[in-house]
C-alpha positions, -999 to +999 in steps of 0.1 A: -089+013-149-104-017-130-098-003-096-075-030-086-053-028-055-016-038-055-002-057-025+035-062-025+064-069-002+089-047-020+101-029+011+129-012-009+105+006-032+113+039-015+148+036-031+135+024-065+122+056-082+113+040-115+091+013-098+075+038-076+067+061-105+054+032-125+029+023-098+017+059-095+015+063-133-006+031-134-032+049-112-033+021-085-036+020-048-006+001-036+001-013-002+037-023+006+045-046+034+076-033+051+081-061+076+111-084+074+114-119+061+079-135+066+064-167+054+034-166+031+010-174+060+025-145+081+022-121+052-015-131+048-021-124+085-004-090+084-025-079+054-057-093+071-048-074+103-042-042+082-074-045+063-093-019+084-065+006+080-063-002+043-101+004+040-098+038+058-069+048+035-090+039+004-119+058+018-098+089+026-076+091-005-080+088-042-055+067-061-028+067-072-010+063-040+015+041-022+010+033+015+031+011+037+019-017+059+040-025+090+044-059+105+020-048+132-006-040+106-003-002+108-010+016+075+006+049+065+003+069+033+038+075+017+034+087-019+006+103-039-030+102-028-054+131-032-076+136-002-113+129-010-138+156+000-155+150+033 
């Protein structure tokens, strides 16, 4: 309802149907970091590097959706997301 964005490092969410469905039911835009074991500082840098891609995804798709963020900062839509009219 508040338009919040979820950032998580739960790379196994693709195997956790209930968690994935809960995010989608909540109507959020979720970005999941799929990179390996990273320190907090590294996680912050990855999300900062991914920010342009995250903004593009938010501009292109309506929540609810789940997108992945790779260690290199690449963003890819994985679940949900209705394309916005151009």
